[in-house]
C-alpha positions in Angstrom: 61.3 -13.4 -8.9 61.0 -10.3 -10.9 57.6 -9.4 -12.4 58.1 -9.8 -16.1 54.3 -10.4 -17.0 51.4 -7.9 -16.3 48.7 -9.5 -14.6 45.4 -9.0 -12.9 43.3 -10.2 -10.0 39.4 -10.3 -10.3 37.6 -10.7 -6.9 33.8 -10.9 -6.7 32.6 -10.3 -3.4 29.4 -9.5 -1.5 28.8 -8.3 2.2 32.4 -9.6 3.3 34.5 -6.6 4.1 36.6 -8.1 6.8 37.5 -11.4 4.7 38.0 -9.1 1.9 40.7 -6.9 3.6 42.3 -9.9 5.1 42.5 -11.1 1.2 43.7 -7.8 0.2 46.5 -8.0 3.1 47.6 -11.3 1.8 48.0 -10.1 -2.0 50.2 -6.9 -0.8 52.5 -9.5 1.0 53.0 -11.5 -2.3 56.4 -12.3 -4.0 54.9 -11.0 -7.0 52.4 -8.0 -7.1 49.7 -7.8 -9.6 49.5 -4.7 -11.7 45.8 -4.3 -10.7 42.8 -5.8 -8.3 39.6 -5.6 -9.7 37.2 -5.8 -6.9 33.4 -6.4 -8.2 31.2 -5.7 -5.2 27.7 -6.6 -5.0 27.3 -5.8 -1.4 24.3 -3.9 0.1 26.6 -1.2 0.7 28.9 0.7 -1.6 32.6 0.4 -0.1 33.8 4.0 -1.0 37.1 3.2 0.9 38.5 1.2 -2.0 37.7 3.8 -4.9 40.7 6.2 -4.1 43.3 3.4 -4.0 45.4 3.5 -7.5 46.3 -0.1 -7.0 42.6 -1.1 -7.2 39.8 -0.9 -9.3 36.6 -1.2 -7.7 32.9 -1.7 -9.2 29.9 -1.8 -7.4 27.1 -3.7 -9.4 23.8 -4.6 -8.3 24.0 -8.0 -10.2 24.1 -10.4 -7.4 25.9 -13.4 -9.2 29.6 -14.6 -8.9 29.3 -15.7 -12.7 28.2 -12.0 -13.9 30.6 -10.4 -11.4 33.7 -12.0 -13.0 32.3 -11.1 -16.5 32.3 -7.6 -15.2 35.7 -8.0 -14.0 37.0 -9.1 -17.1 35.3 -6.5 -18.9 37.6 -3.7 -16.6 41.0 -5.8 -17.0 43.6 -3.4 -18.7 44.0 -4.2 -22.4 47.8 -5.0 -22.0 47.4 -7.3 -19.2 48.8 -10.8 -20.0 47.6 -13.1 -17.2 44.3 -13.0 -15.4 43.7 -14.7 -11.7 40.3 -15.1 -10.0 40.3 -15.3 -6.5 37.4 -15.8 -4.0 37.2 -13.2 -1.2 37.6 -16.1 1.3 40.6 -17.4 0.3 44.1 -17.2 2.1 47.1 -17.2 -0.4 50.4 -18.2 0.6 53.0 -15.6 -0.1 54.2 -17.3 -3.2 50.9 -18.1 -4.7 51.2 -16.0 -7.4 54.7 -16.6 -8.3 54.1 -20.4 -8.2 50.7 -19.9 -10.3 52.6 -17.9 -13.1 55.4 -20.1 -13.2 53.5 -23.1 -13.8 51.2 -21.5 -16.5 54.4 -20.1 -18.5 56.5 -23.0 -18.3 53.9 -25.4 -19.4 52.5 -22.8 -22.0 48.9 -23.6 -20.8 45.3 -21.8 -21.3 44.8 -22.0 -17.9 46.1 -23.6 -14.1 45.0 -23.8 -10.7 46.2 -25.2 -7.6 44.1 -27.1 -5.0 41.6 -25.0 -3.1 41.3 -26.5 0.5 39.1 -26.0 3.5 41.2 -26.3 6.5 38.5 -26.9 8.5 36.8 -29.9 6.4 37.6 -33.3 5.2 38.4 -33.5 1.5 36.7 -35.2 -1.1 37.7 -38.7 -1.3 37.7 -41.3 -4.4 34.6 -43.4 -4.8 34.7 -46.9 -2.7 32.9 -49.5 -1.6 28.9 -49.8 -2.8 28.3 -46.1 -2.6 31.4 -45.5 -4.6 30.3 -48.0 -7.4 26.9 -46.6 -7.5 28.4 -43.3 -8.2 30.7 -44.3 -10.8 27.8 -46.5 -12.7 25.6 -43.4 -12.7 28.5 -41.1 -13.8 28.7 -39.1 -10.6 32.5 -40.0 -9.9 35.4 -41.5 -11.0 38.8 -42.8 -9.9 40.3 -40.3 -12.3 40.9 -36.9 -10.9 40.5 -33.7 -13.0 38.1 -35.2 -15.5 34.9 -34.2 -16.6 32.6 -37.2 -16.9 30.1 -37.5 -19.9 27.3 -36.6 -17.4 28.8 -32.9 -16.6 30.0 -33.8 -13.4 33.3 -32.7 -12.8 35.9 -34.6 -10.7 38.5 -32.3 -8.9 42.2 -33.3 -8.4 42.1 -34.6 -4.7 45.6 -35.8 -4.0 47.9 -33.3 -2.6 51.8 -32.8 -3.5 51.1 -35.1 -6.8 53.0 -33.1 -9.1 51.1 -31.3 -12.4 48.4 -33.0 -13.8 46.6 -32.3 -17.1 42.7 -31.7 -16.6 39.5 -31.1 -18.2 38.4 -28.3 -16.1 39.6 -25.8 -13.4 38.2 -24.4 -10.2 37.0 -21.2 -9.9 40.0 -19.9 -8.2 42.2 -20.0 -11.2 44.8 -18.4 -13.6 44.6 -17.8 -17.3 46.5 -16.7 -20.2 44.0 -13.8 -20.6 45.2 -12.7 -24.4 43.7 -16.2 -25.3 40.4 -16.3 -23.2 39.6 -12.5 -23.0 36.6 -13.2 -25.4 35.2 -16.2 -23.2 32.7 -15.1 -20.5 30.9 -17.0 -17.9 27.3 -17.6 -18.2 25.5 -14.4 -17.8 22.0 -15.6 -16.7 23.5 -17.7 -13.5 22.6 -15.9 -10.4 24.2 -16.1 -6.8 26.7 -18.7 -6.4 26.6 -19.8 -9.8 27.0 -23.4 -9.3 29.1 -25.1 -12.0 30.2 -21.4 -14.0 33.7 -22.7 -13.6 33.4 -26.0 -15.3 31.2 -24.4 -18.2 34.0 -21.8 -18.6 36.9 -24.4 -18.7 35.1 -26.4 -21.2 34.9 -23.3 -23.4 38.7 -22.4 -22.6 40.0 -26.1 -23.0 39.4 -25.7 -26.9 42.0 -23.0 -27.0 44.7 -24.8 -25.2 45.3 -27.0 -22.2 44.5 -27.0 -18.6 46.9 -28.3 -15.8 46.4 -28.3 -11.9 49.5 -28.3 -10.1 48.9 -30.2 -7.0 51.6 -28.9 -4.9 50.1 -25.3 -5.0 47.5 -25.4 -1.9 44.9 -22.6 -1.6 43.4 -22.2 1.9 39.6 -21.7 0.9 37.9 -20.9 4.1 34.2 -21.5 2.7 32.6 -18.9 5.1 28.9 -19.4 6.3 27.6 -17.1 3.9 28.6 -19.0 1.0 26.2 -21.9 2.3 23.3 -21.7 0.2 19.9 -23.0 0.2 19.7 -26.8 -0.2 16.7 -26.6 -2.5 18.8 -24.0 -4.9 22.0 -26.0 -4.7 20.4 -29.3 -6.1 18.3 -26.8 -8.5 21.5 -25.3 -9.9 23.2 -28.9 -9.8 20.5 -30.2 -12.4 19.7 -26.8 -14.3 23.1 -25.2 -14.5 24.8 -28.8 -15.3 22.7 -29.0 -18.4 24.1 -25.7 -20.0 27.2 -27.8 -20.9 25.2 -29.3 -23.6 25.8 -26.3 -25.6 29.6 -26.5 -25.5 30.5 -30.2 -25.9 30.8 -32.2 -28.7 29.6 -35.5 -27.7 26.0 -34.8 -27.1 24.5 -38.4 -27.8 26.5 -39.5 -24.8 26.0 -36.6 -22.8 22.2 -36.4 -22.4 21.7 -40.3 -21.2 24.6 -40.1 -18.8 23.1 -36.4 -17.6 19.9 -38.0 -16.8 21.1 -41.2 -15.3 23.4 -39.1 -12.9 20.3 -37.8 -11.4 18.3 -40.8 -10.6 20.6 -41.9 -7.7 20.5 -38.6 -6.0 16.6 -38.7 -6.5 16.6 -42.3 -5.1 18.7 -41.8 -1.8 16.7 -38.4 -1.2 13.2 -40.4 -1.1 14.3 -43.0 0.9 16.0 -40.4 3.5 12.8 -38.7 3.9 11.6 -40.4 6.9 14.8 -39.7 8.5 15.6 -36.4 7.3 12.0 -34.9 6.1 12.8 -31.4 5.5 16.4 -31.8 4.0 15.3 -34.7 1.6 12.1 -32.6 0.3 14.1 -29.8 -0.5 16.6 -32.2 -2.4 14.0 -33.9 -4.5 12.2 -30.3 -5.0 15.5 -28.7 -6.2 16.2 -31.8 -8.4 12.4 -31.7 -9.7 12.5 -27.9 -10.4 15.7 -28.3 -12.5 14.4 -30.9 -14.7 11.0 -29.0 -15.1 13.0 -25.8 -16.3 15.1 -28.0 -18.7 12.1 -29.4 -20.1 10.6 -26.0 -20.3 13.4 -25.0 -22.4 13.5 -27.7 -24.6 9.7 -27.3 -25.7 9.6 -23.8 -25.4 
């Protein structure tokens, strides 16, 4: 397929030289090559080997934030680029990944599309079932409907492979966008580190400009290397505090607030009852959820 669309790939990375080189080798082998690759690197050591490659724009930054690094990448994209891809540095795309994604984006006249990012070493998320599934649905933590953003701000991924193209409310971080339509949008630039939930908030803003789709026939291997595993306390804090940021971007705020707070209750409850069995993990979970709520109330009454 002839590359008639100018597209760029933005890759945020940190201290992962070998996985990044593996990803770049996969990009070179694609049936369609991007016009530019933008590496936004917050590694402790600057990787000067990338700076002389005309195919690659290399930016080193002290901003250790996936959200901020994606923003830096967007600011670096050439003005005439039509389509923008975001890829994580620990992904392993098939040789037709760009071609398949571009075809999906263009044929649907979509604002953004993604495939399914699947870790081959982990079991994928399943639809809610049994008593635990019932509780999750009652407290706006899960749904049988894939690709939906619940009124609590919890994003439900597309879970079934090879199920065609599905219109969705949000896209995962590894995604493909009509750059000319979304180039004024930005990720939350005060999110730090792993920046949990930045993809959902970006998607909510983008969806006001056009439709989002997931092509479940496109599978992206996402290794989720150990370095990405963040502290349990930090993860729970982000899950509360960062998710609350959706309130700035949604229209139905009256429904959002009660659903948001209800969604936290079962996580607190199960963490509390698990203290005797898993004291360290449970206390970190409770601490993270509590800190998130404290910061929300601090912002509200500041």
